[in-house]
C-alpha positions in Angstrom: 0.1 0.1 0.1 2.7 2.4 1.1 4.7 1.6 -2.4 1.3 2.5 -4.4 1.2 5.9 -2.6 5.0 6.6 -2.7 5.0 5.6 -6.5 1.9 7.9 -7.1 3.4 10.9 -5.2 6.4 10.6 -7.3 4.5 11.2 -10.3 2.9 14.3 -9.2 4.1 17.7 -9.8 5.0 19.6 -6.7 4.4 16.7 -4.5 7.0 18.3 -2.3 4.2 20.9 -1.1 1.9 18.5 0.5 3.8 17.7 3.4 4.4 21.2 4.0 0.5 22.0 3.9 0.0 19.0 6.1 2.4 20.3 8.7 1.0 23.6 8.5 -2.6 22.5 9.3 -1.4 20.2 12.1 0.7 23.2 13.7 -2.2 25.6 13.2 -4.6 23.3 14.8 -2.6 23.0 17.9 -1.9 26.6 18.1 -5.6 27.5 17.9 -6.3 24.8 20.5 -3.6 26.3 22.7 -5.1 29.9 22.5 -8.4 28.4 23.1 -7.3 26.8 26.3 -5.5 29.8 27.6 -8.4 32.0 27.2 -10.9 29.6 28.8 -11.8 31.0 32.1 -11.3 29.3 35.4 -15.0 28.8 36.2 -15.4 26.8 32.8 -12.2 24.9 33.6 -13.7 24.0 36.9 -17.1 23.0 35.4 -15.6 20.9 32.7 -13.3 19.2 35.6 -16.2 18.3 38.0 -17.9 16.8 35.2 -17.0 13.1 35.9 -17.9 13.8 39.5 -21.4 15.2 38.7 -24.0 13.1 41.0 -27.0 14.8 39.1 -26.6 12.9 35.8 -28.9 9.7 35.4 -27.3 6.6 35.6 -28.3 3.3 33.5 -29.2 0.5 35.8 -29.0 -1.9 33.3 -25.2 -1.8 32.8 
């Protein structure tokens, strides 16, 4: 499978640009995620951290 993809990529013009684009998208995703987390308020962080401990959620007795 990898051999087919490698052979196909070698026949493409400007194939060296695709890894750079994927690296840029990967890097951009994590930078946006980091900014989102940094701007999140402490109240929201506490709310999200207490979700597993919340006793108000209904439980499924069939499990």
